[in-house]
Biotite code that builds the C-alpha atoms (Angstrom):
import biotite.structure as struc

atoms = struc.array([
    struc.Atom([-157.251, -52.792, -204.171], chain_id="A", res_id=1, res_name="HIS", atom_name="CA", element="C"),
    struc.Atom([-160.208, -51.178, -202.404], chain_id="A", res_id=2, res_name="LEU", atom_name="CA", element="C"),
    struc.Atom([-160.140, -48.834, -199.427], chain_id="A", res_id=3, res_name="VAL", atom_name="CA", element="C"),
    struc.Atom([-163.362, -48.000, -197.618], chain_id="A", res_id=4, res_name="SER", atom_name="CA", element="C"),
    struc.Atom([-164.299, -46.001, -194.544], chain_id="A", res_id=5, res_name="SER", atom_name="CA", element="C"),
    struc.Atom([-167.293, -48.288, -193.877], chain_id="A", res_id=6, res_name="HIS", atom_name="CA", element="C"),
    struc.Atom([-167.348, -51.631, -192.090], chain_id="A", res_id=7, res_name="HIS", atom_name="CA", element="C"),
    struc.Atom([-169.663, -53.240, -194.648], chain_id="A", res_id=8, res_name="GLU", atom_name="CA", element="C"),
    struc.Atom([-169.483, -53.598, -198.439], chain_id="A", res_id=9, res_name="LEU", atom_name="CA", element="C"),
    struc.Atom([-171.688, -55.347, -200.985], chain_id="A", res_id=10, res_name="ALA", atom_name="CA", element="C"),
    struc.Atom([-169.827, -57.076, -203.788], chain_id="A", res_id=11, res_name="VAL", atom_name="CA", element="C"),
    struc.Atom([-171.668, -57.838, -207.019], chain_id="A", res_id=12, res_name="LEU", atom_name="CA", element="C"),
    struc.Atom([-170.191, -59.088, -210.270], chain_id="A", res_id=13, res_name="PHE", atom_name="CA", element="C"),
    struc.Atom([-172.278, -58.358, -213.325], chain_id="A", res_id=14, res_name="ARG", atom_name="CA", element="C"),
    struc.Atom([-171.569, -58.955, -216.979], chain_id="A", res_id=15, res_name="THR", atom_name="CA", element="C"),
    struc.Atom([-172.492, -56.550, -219.746], chain_id="A", res_id=16, res_name="ASP", atom_name="CA", element="C"),
    struc.Atom([-173.322, -59.488, -222.006], chain_id="A", res_id=17, res_name="HIS", atom_name="CA", element="C"),
    struc.Atom([-175.002, -62.873, -221.779], chain_id="A", res_id=18, res_name="GLY", atom_name="CA", element="C"),
    struc.Atom([-173.465, -66.019, -220.380], chain_id="A", res_id=19, res_name="ILE", atom_name="CA", element="C"),
    struc.Atom([-170.610, -66.848, -222.721], chain_id="A", res_id=20, res_name="SER", atom_name="CA", element="C"),
    struc.Atom([-168.204, -68.977, -220.725], chain_id="A", res_id=21, res_name="SER", atom_name="CA", element="C"),
    struc.Atom([-167.946, -71.267, -217.751], chain_id="A", res_id=22, res_name="GLY", atom_name="CA", element="C"),
    struc.Atom([-168.152, -68.341, -215.349], chain_id="A", res_id=23, res_name="GLY", atom_name="CA", element="C"),
    struc.Atom([-165.686, -67.655, -212.582], chain_id="A", res_id=24, res_name="PHE", atom_name="CA", element="C"),
    struc.Atom([-165.261, -67.839, -208.866], chain_id="A", res_id=25, res_name="SER", atom_name="CA", element="C"),
    struc.Atom([-163.916, -65.018, -206.741], chain_id="A", res_id=26, res_name="ALA", atom_name="CA", element="C"),
    struc.Atom([-162.643, -65.006, -203.184], chain_id="A", res_id=27, res_name="THR", atom_name="CA", element="C"),
    struc.Atom([-161.821, -61.883, -201.270], chain_id="A", res_id=28, res_name="TYR", atom_name="CA", element="C"),
    struc.Atom([-160.603, -61.075, -197.811], chain_id="A", res_id=29, res_name="LEU", atom_name="CA", element="C"),
    struc.Atom([-160.981, -57.901, -195.794], chain_id="A", res_id=30, res_name="ALA", atom_name="CA", element="C"),
    struc.Atom([-159.029, -56.693, -192.803], chain_id="A", res_id=31, res_name="PHE", atom_name="CA", element="C"),
    struc.Atom([-158.263, -53.431, -191.078], chain_id="A", res_id=32, res_name="ASN", atom_name="CA", element="C"),
    struc.Atom([-154.567, -52.765, -191.585], chain_id="A", res_id=33, res_name="ALA", atom_name="CA", element="C"),
    struc.Atom([-154.547, -49.741, -189.246], chain_id="A", res_id=34, res_name="THR", atom_name="CA", element="C"),
    struc.Atom([-155.701, -51.515, -186.081], chain_id="A", res_id=35, res_name="GLU", atom_name="CA", element="C"),
    struc.Atom([-153.038, -51.859, -183.397], chain_id="A", res_id=36, res_name="SER", atom_name="CA", element="C"),
    struc.Atom([-153.615, -55.630, -183.133], chain_id="A", res_id=37, res_name="ARG", atom_name="CA", element="C"),
    struc.Atom([-152.758, -55.975, -186.804], chain_id="A", res_id=38, res_name="CYS", atom_name="CA", element="C"),
    struc.Atom([-149.142, -57.166, -187.012], chain_id="A", res_id=39, res_name="PRO", atom_name="CA", element="C"),
    struc.Atom([-148.645, -55.435, -190.354], chain_id="A", res_id=40, res_name="TRP", atom_name="CA", element="C"),
    struc.Atom([-149.426, -51.867, -189.215], chain_id="A", res_id=41, res_name="ALA", atom_name="CA", element="C"),
    struc.Atom([-145.848, -51.211, -188.033], chain_id="A", res_id=42, res_name="ASN", atom_name="CA", element="C"),
    struc.Atom([-143.132, -50.741, -189.170], chain_id="A", res_id=43, res_name="PRO", atom_name="CA", element="C"),
    struc.Atom([-144.821, -50.623, -192.573], chain_id="A", res_id=44, res_name="CYS", atom_name="CA", element="C"),
    struc.Atom([-147.390, -48.096, -193.715], chain_id="A", res_id=45, res_name="GLY", atom_name="CA", element="C"),
    struc.Atom([-151.168, -48.467, -193.235], chain_id="A", res_id=46, res_name="PRO", atom_name="CA", element="C"),
    struc.Atom([-151.633, -50.139, -196.628], chain_id="A", res_id=47, res_name="SER", atom_name="CA", element="C"),
    struc.Atom([-148.650, -52.482, -196.260], chain_id="A", res_id=48, res_name="GLU", atom_name="CA", element="C"),
    struc.Atom([-147.906, -55.686, -194.375], chain_id="A", res_id=49, res_name="LEU", atom_name="CA", element="C"),
    struc.Atom([-144.645, -56.568, -192.695], chain_id="A", res_id=50, res_name="SER", atom_name="CA", element="C"),
    struc.Atom([-142.947, -59.777, -193.768], chain_id="A", res_id=51, res_name="CYS", atom_name="CA", element="C"),
    struc.Atom([-141.500, -61.736, -190.816], chain_id="A", res_id=52, res_name="GLN", atom_name="CA", element="C"),
    struc.Atom([-138.125, -61.883, -192.574], chain_id="A", res_id=53, res_name="ALA", atom_name="CA", element="C"),
    struc.Atom([-138.213, -58.098, -193.057], chain_id="A", res_id=54, res_name="GLY", atom_name="CA", element="C"),
    struc.Atom([-139.529, -55.780, -195.708], chain_id="A", res_id=55, res_name="GLY", atom_name="CA", element="C"),
    struc.Atom([-142.985, -54.522, -196.551], chain_id="A", res_id=56, res_name="CYS", atom_name="CA", element="C"),
    struc.Atom([-145.511, -55.657, -199.131], chain_id="A", res_id=57, res_name="LYS", atom_name="CA", element="C"),
    struc.Atom([-148.806, -54.085, -200.191], chain_id="A", res_id=58, res_name="GLY", atom_name="CA", element="C"),
    struc.Atom([-151.876, -55.513, -198.419], chain_id="A", res_id=59, res_name="VAL", atom_name="CA", element="C"),
    struc.Atom([-153.300, -56.630, -201.752], chain_id="A", res_id=60, res_name="GLN", atom_name="CA", element="C"),
    struc.Atom([-150.697, -59.425, -201.677], chain_id="A", res_id=61, res_name="TRP", atom_name="CA", element="C"),
    struc.Atom([-151.990, -60.817, -198.354], chain_id="A", res_id=62, res_name="MET", atom_name="CA", element="C"),
    struc.Atom([-153.489, -64.321, -198.532], chain_id="A", res_id=63, res_name="CYS", atom_name="CA", element="C"),
    struc.Atom([-153.305, -64.481, -202.340], chain_id="A", res_id=64, res_name="ASP", atom_name="CA", element="C"),
    struc.Atom([-151.583, -67.896, -202.195], chain_id="A", res_id=65, res_name="MET", atom_name="CA", element="C"),
    struc.Atom([-148.465, -66.482, -203.867], chain_id="A", res_id=66, res_name="TRP", atom_name="CA", element="C"),
    struc.Atom([-145.253, -66.292, -201.874], chain_id="A", res_id=67, res_name="ARG", atom_name="CA", element="C"),
    struc.Atom([-144.698, -62.529, -201.947], chain_id="A", res_id=68, res_name="ASP", atom_name="CA", element="C"),
    struc.Atom([-142.662, -62.523, -198.717], chain_id="A", res_id=69, res_name="CYS", atom_name="CA", element="C"),
    struc.Atom([-139.633, -64.824, -198.983], chain_id="A", res_id=70, res_name="THR", atom_name="CA", element="C"),
    struc.Atom([-140.680, -66.544, -195.737], chain_id="A", res_id=71, res_name="ASP", atom_name="CA", element="C"),
    struc.Atom([-144.301, -67.053, -196.868], chain_id="A", res_id=72, res_name="GLY", atom_name="CA", element="C"),
    struc.Atom([-145.639, -65.023, -193.925], chain_id="A", res_id=73, res_name="SER", atom_name="CA", element="C"),
    struc.Atom([-147.966, -63.094, -196.246], chain_id="A", res_id=74, res_name="ASP", atom_name="CA", element="C"),
    struc.Atom([-149.998, -66.269, -196.724], chain_id="A", res_id=75, res_name="ASP", atom_name="CA", element="C"),
    struc.Atom([-150.348, -67.306, -193.073], chain_id="A", res_id=76, res_name="ASN", atom_name="CA", element="C"),
    struc.Atom([-154.089, -66.745, -193.130], chain_id="A", res_id=77, res_name="CYS", atom_name="CA", element="C"),
    struc.Atom([-155.302, -68.589, -190.057], chain_id="A", res_id=78, res_name="SER", atom_name="CA", element="C"),
    struc.Atom([-156.313, -67.085, -186.767], chain_id="A", res_id=79, res_name="GLY", atom_name="CA", element="C"),
    struc.Atom([-158.909, -64.542, -185.620], chain_id="A", res_id=80, res_name="PRO", atom_name="CA", element="C"),
    struc.Atom([-158.149, -62.029, -188.379], chain_id="A", res_id=81, res_name="LEU", atom_name="CA", element="C"),
    struc.Atom([-158.623, -64.653, -191.075], chain_id="A", res_id=82, res_name="PHE", atom_name="CA", element="C"),
    struc.Atom([-161.288, -67.178, -190.041], chain_id="A", res_id=83, res_name="PRO", atom_name="CA", element="C"),
    struc.Atom([-162.223, -69.835, -192.602], chain_id="A", res_id=84, res_name="PRO", atom_name="CA", element="C"),
    struc.Atom([-164.971, -68.626, -194.934], chain_id="A", res_id=85, res_name="PRO", atom_name="CA", element="C"),
    struc.Atom([-168.519, -69.488, -193.952], chain_id="A", res_id=86, res_name="GLU", atom_name="CA", element="C"),
    struc.Atom([-170.192, -71.833, -196.376], chain_id="A", res_id=87, res_name="LEU", atom_name="CA", element="C"),
    struc.Atom([-172.933, -70.171, -198.372], chain_id="A", res_id=88, res_name="ALA", atom_name="CA", element="C"),
    struc.Atom([-174.499, -73.457, -199.485], chain_id="A", res_id=89, res_name="CYS", atom_name="CA", element="C"),
    struc.Atom([-178.184, -74.073, -198.832], chain_id="A", res_id=90, res_name="GLU", atom_name="CA", element="C"),
    struc.Atom([-180.404, -77.091, -199.575], chain_id="A", res_id=91, res_name="PRO", atom_name="CA", element="C"),
    struc.Atom([-182.099, -77.153, -202.981], chain_id="A", res_id=92, res_name="VAL", atom_name="CA", element="C"),
    struc.Atom([-185.785, -76.344, -202.401], chain_id="A", res_id=93, res_name="GLN", atom_name="CA", element="C"),
    struc.Atom([-187.045, -75.775, -205.953], chain_id="A", res_id=94, res_name="VAL", atom_name="CA", element="C"),
    struc.Atom([-189.378, -78.704, -206.670], chain_id="A", res_id=95, res_name="GLU", atom_name="CA", element="C"),
    struc.Atom([-188.320, -79.093, -210.301], chain_id="A", res_id=96, res_name="MET", atom_name="CA", element="C"),
    struc.Atom([-184.656, -79.359, -209.245], chain_id="A", res_id=97, res_name="CYS", atom_name="CA", element="C"),
    struc.Atom([-185.019, -81.959, -206.499], chain_id="A", res_id=98, res_name="LEU", atom_name="CA", element="C"),
    struc.Atom([-183.501, -85.384, -207.136], chain_id="A", res_id=99, res_name="GLY", atom_name="CA", element="C"),
    struc.Atom([-180.618, -84.251, -209.331], chain_id="A", res_id=100, res_name="LEU", atom_name="CA", element="C"),
    struc.Atom([-177.015, -85.365, -208.746], chain_id="A", res_id=101, res_name="SER", atom_name="CA", element="C"),
    struc.Atom([-176.570, -82.544, -206.193], chain_id="A", res_id=102, res_name="TYR", atom_name="CA", element="C"),
    struc.Atom([-178.685, -81.217, -203.332], chain_id="A", res_id=103, res_name="ASN", atom_name="CA", element="C"),
    struc.Atom([-177.095, -77.885, -202.373], chain_id="A", res_id=104, res_name="THR", atom_name="CA", element="C"),
    struc.Atom([-177.008, -74.516, -204.118], chain_id="A", res_id=105, res_name="THR", atom_name="CA", element="C"),
    struc.Atom([-176.051, -70.928, -203.246], chain_id="A", res_id=106, res_name="ALA", atom_name="CA", element="C"),
    struc.Atom([-177.820, -67.616, -203.793], chain_id="A", res_id=107, res_name="PHE", atom_name="CA", element="C"),
    struc.Atom([-177.912, -64.941, -205.075], chain_id="A", res_id=108, res_name="PRO", atom_name="CA", element="C"),
    struc.Atom([-177.379, -66.364, -208.561], chain_id="A", res_id=109, res_name="ASN", atom_name="CA", element="C"),
    struc.Atom([-175.377, -63.606, -210.236], chain_id="A", res_id=110, res_name="ILE", atom_name="CA", element="C"),
    struc.Atom([-175.416, -65.351, -213.641], chain_id="A", res_id=111, res_name="TRP", atom_name="CA", element="C"),
    struc.Atom([-179.136, -64.771, -214.079], chain_id="A", res_id=112, res_name="VAL", atom_name="CA", element="C"),
    struc.Atom([-179.780, -61.989, -211.566], chain_id="A", res_id=113, res_name="GLY", atom_name="CA", element="C"),
    struc.Atom([-182.035, -64.004, -209.228], chain_id="A", res_id=114, res_name="MET", atom_name="CA", element="C"),
    struc.Atom([-181.697, -63.574, -205.499], chain_id="A", res_id=115, res_name="THR", atom_name="CA", element="C"),
    struc.Atom([-183.736, -66.446, -204.018], chain_id="A", res_id=116, res_name="THR", atom_name="CA", element="C"),
    struc.Atom([-184.888, -69.976, -204.773], chain_id="A", res_id=117, res_name="GLN", atom_name="CA", element="C"),
    struc.Atom([-188.476, -68.732, -204.473], chain_id="A", res_id=118, res_name="GLU", atom_name="CA", element="C"),
    struc.Atom([-187.847, -66.394, -207.402], chain_id="A", res_id=119, res_name="GLU", atom_name="CA", element="C"),
    struc.Atom([-186.463, -69.302, -209.448], chain_id="A", res_id=120, res_name="VAL", atom_name="CA", element="C"),
    struc.Atom([-189.445, -71.518, -208.554], chain_id="A", res_id=121, res_name="ALA", atom_name="CA", element="C"),
    struc.Atom([-191.793, -68.826, -209.849], chain_id="A", res_id=122, res_name="GLU", atom_name="CA", element="C"),
    struc.Atom([-189.919, -68.636, -213.170], chain_id="A", res_id=123, res_name="VAL", atom_name="CA", element="C"),
    struc.Atom([-189.764, -72.425, -213.518], chain_id="A", res_id=124, res_name="LEU", atom_name="CA", element="C"),
    struc.Atom([-193.505, -72.786, -212.919], chain_id="A", res_id=125, res_name="SER", atom_name="CA", element="C"),
    struc.Atom([-193.909, -71.598, -216.521], chain_id="A", res_id=126, res_name="GLY", atom_name="CA", element="C"),
    struc.Atom([-191.981, -74.654, -217.734], chain_id="A", res_id=127, res_name="TYR", atom_name="CA", element="C"),
    struc.Atom([-194.306, -77.269, -216.166], chain_id="A", res_id=128, res_name="LYS", atom_name="CA", element="C"),
    struc.Atom([-195.952, -77.823, -219.564], chain_id="A", res_id=129, res_name="SER", atom_name="CA", element="C"),
    struc.Atom([-192.654, -79.246, -220.836], chain_id="A", res_id=130, res_name="LEU", atom_name="CA", element="C"),
    struc.Atom([-192.802, -82.260, -218.493], chain_id="A", res_id=131, res_name="THR", atom_name="CA", element="C"),
    struc.Atom([-194.555, -84.273, -221.222], chain_id="A", res_id=132, res_name="SER", atom_name="CA", element="C"),
    struc.Atom([-191.689, -83.843, -223.707], chain_id="A", res_id=133, res_name="LEU", atom_name="CA", element="C"),
    struc.Atom([-189.415, -86.889, -224.098], chain_id="A", res_id=134, res_name="PRO", atom_name="CA", element="C"),
    struc.Atom([-186.393, -84.637, -223.546], chain_id="A", res_id=135, res_name="CYS", atom_name="CA", element="C"),
    struc.Atom([-187.708, -83.124, -220.307], chain_id="A", res_id=136, res_name="TYR", atom_name="CA", element="C"),
    struc.Atom([-185.029, -84.687, -218.058], chain_id="A", res_id=137, res_name="GLN", atom_name="CA", element="C"),
    struc.Atom([-182.232, -83.223, -220.215], chain_id="A", res_id=138, res_name="HIS", atom_name="CA", element="C"),
    struc.Atom([-183.918, -79.814, -220.265], chain_id="A", res_id=139, res_name="PHE", atom_name="CA", element="C"),
    struc.Atom([-184.559, -79.956, -216.499], chain_id="A", res_id=140, res_name="ARG", atom_name="CA", element="C"),
    struc.Atom([-180.903, -80.779, -215.816], chain_id="A", res_id=141, res_name="ARG", atom_name="CA", element="C"),
    struc.Atom([-179.805, -77.765, -217.876], chain_id="A", res_id=142, res_name="LEU", atom_name="CA", element="C"),
    struc.Atom([-182.382, -75.318, -216.453], chain_id="A", res_id=143, res_name="LEU", atom_name="CA", element="C"),
    struc.Atom([-181.666, -76.333, -212.877], chain_id="A", res_id=144, res_name="CYS", atom_name="CA", element="C"),
    struc.Atom([-177.913, -76.175, -213.478], chain_id="A", res_id=145, res_name="GLY", atom_name="CA", element="C"),
    struc.Atom([-178.284, -72.586, -214.688], chain_id="A", res_id=146, res_name="LEU", atom_name="CA", element="C"),
    struc.Atom([-180.915, -71.327, -212.249], chain_id="A", res_id=147, res_name="LEU", atom_name="CA", element="C"),
    struc.Atom([-180.180, -73.443, -209.145], chain_id="A", res_id=148, res_name="VAL", atom_name="CA", element="C"),
    struc.Atom([-176.462, -74.198, -209.627], chain_id="A", res_id=149, res_name="PRO", atom_name="CA", element="C"),
    struc.Atom([-174.507, -76.826, -207.709], chain_id="A", res_id=150, res_name="ARG", atom_name="CA", element="C"),
    struc.Atom([-172.742, -75.455, -204.609], chain_id="A", res_id=151, res_name="CYS", atom_name="CA", element="C"),
    struc.Atom([-169.177, -76.598, -203.908], chain_id="A", res_id=152, res_name="THR", atom_name="CA", element="C"),
    struc.Atom([-167.874, -77.339, -200.395], chain_id="A", res_id=153, res_name="PRO", atom_name="CA", element="C"),
    struc.Atom([-166.154, -73.913, -200.475], chain_id="A", res_id=154, res_name="LEU", atom_name="CA", element="C"),
    struc.Atom([-169.433, -72.084, -201.056], chain_id="A", res_id=155, res_name="GLY", atom_name="CA", element="C"),
    struc.Atom([-168.933, -71.222, -204.731], chain_id="A", res_id=156, res_name="SER", atom_name="CA", element="C"),
    struc.Atom([-171.202, -72.473, -207.500], chain_id="A", res_id=157, res_name="VAL", atom_name="CA", element="C"),
    struc.Atom([-170.535, -74.509, -210.628], chain_id="A", res_id=158, res_name="LEU", atom_name="CA", element="C"),
    struc.Atom([-172.372, -73.853, -213.894], chain_id="A", res_id=159, res_name="PRO", atom_name="CA", element="C"),
    struc.Atom([-173.571, -76.832, -215.912], chain_id="A", res_id=160, res_name="PRO", atom_name="CA", element="C"),
    struc.Atom([-171.016, -78.272, -218.319], chain_id="A", res_id=161, res_name="CYS", atom_name="CA", element="C"),
    struc.Atom([-171.269, -77.316, -221.985], chain_id="A", res_id=162, res_name="ARG", atom_name="CA", element="C"),
    struc.Atom([-171.988, -80.988, -222.737], chain_id="A", res_id=163, res_name="SER", atom_name="CA", element="C"),
    struc.Atom([-175.152, -80.777, -220.578], chain_id="A", res_id=164, res_name="VAL", atom_name="CA", element="C"),
    struc.Atom([-176.341, -77.839, -222.686], chain_id="A", res_id=165, res_name="CYS", atom_name="CA", element="C"),
    struc.Atom([-175.431, -79.537, -225.963], chain_id="A", res_id=166, res_name="GLN", atom_name="CA", element="C"),
    struc.Atom([-177.183, -82.780, -225.000], chain_id="A", res_id=167, res_name="GLU", atom_name="CA", element="C"),
    struc.Atom([-180.325, -80.883, -223.976], chain_id="A", res_id=168, res_name="ALA", atom_name="CA", element="C"),
    struc.Atom([-180.216, -78.935, -227.247], chain_id="A", res_id=169, res_name="GLU", atom_name="CA", element="C"),
    struc.Atom([-179.758, -82.131, -229.279], chain_id="A", res_id=170, res_name="HIS", atom_name="CA", element="C"),
    struc.Atom([-182.615, -83.886, -227.472], chain_id="A", res_id=171, res_name="GLN", atom_name="CA", element="C"),
    struc.Atom([-185.039, -80.948, -227.149], chain_id="A", res_id=172, res_name="CYS", atom_name="CA", element="C"),
    struc.Atom([-184.598, -78.581, -230.072], chain_id="A", res_id=173, res_name="GLN", atom_name="CA", element="C"),
    struc.Atom([-187.047, -80.360, -232.400], chain_id="A", res_id=174, res_name="SER", atom_name="CA", element="C"),
    struc.Atom([-189.663, -80.813, -229.656], chain_id="A", res_id=175, res_name="GLY", atom_name="CA", element="C"),
    struc.Atom([-189.491, -77.137, -228.744], chain_id="A", res_id=176, res_name="LEU", atom_name="CA", element="C"),
    struc.Atom([-189.726, -76.199, -232.433], chain_id="A", res_id=177, res_name="ALA", atom_name="CA", element="C"),
    struc.Atom([-193.014, -78.144, -232.656], chain_id="A", res_id=178, res_name="LEU", atom_name="CA", element="C"),
    struc.Atom([-194.291, -75.919, -229.840], chain_id="A", res_id=179, res_name="LEU", atom_name="CA", element="C"),
    struc.Atom([-193.128, -72.836, -231.741], chain_id="A", res_id=180, res_name="GLY", atom_name="CA", element="C"),
    struc.Atom([-190.323, -72.161, -229.261], chain_id="A", res_id=181, res_name="THR", atom_name="CA", element="C"),
    struc.Atom([-186.778, -71.675, -230.581], chain_id="A", res_id=182, res_name="PRO", atom_name="CA", element="C"),
    struc.Atom([-183.864, -73.110, -228.596], chain_id="A", res_id=183, res_name="TRP", atom_name="CA", element="C"),
    struc.Atom([-183.261, -70.424, -225.918], chain_id="A", res_id=184, res_name="PRO", atom_name="CA", element="C"),
    struc.Atom([-179.567, -71.017, -225.140], chain_id="A", res_id=185, res_name="PHE", atom_name="CA", element="C"),
    struc.Atom([-176.213, -70.549, -226.848], chain_id="A", res_id=186, res_name="ASN", atom_name="CA", element="C"),
    struc.Atom([-174.223, -73.558, -225.696], chain_id="A", res_id=187, res_name="CYS", atom_name="CA", element="C"),
])
């Protein structure tokens, strides 16, 4: 539960460690519970919503897809206060990642701390020498999945499957070793 006196907040999720799981997706919703047009301001307190069948619930229970009010009114999330989320997807523009099984991504990429596709393209330019390796397509699929992840219709991103990482490791580890480069990922 977060209360702020400002109309704008930046939300950033950062891990203290490396990538160790399939990641997560978060959705949040903000509204001003003290405005007079807000149906939950009265008779409940400023940080509570009024259930249509009576009673008050904390605003943190609003639109959480759990039936906290017996009548389900806490999850009626349509209308001007709760417009559908805007899609954050954008077309893939990184040359190395064109022609994969997906063509949209979303930034910033919080898994690797990159904010734009241009930043990713600059990093990937250092991998152009790997195009001659027989395993390049497997490695490309993994790198692009991590750095330019697939965007879902809801605007969240999907990391590559563990099997994509394991296949790239199986196919590429010996070739990278010949170049003096250890396998850089922990699948």
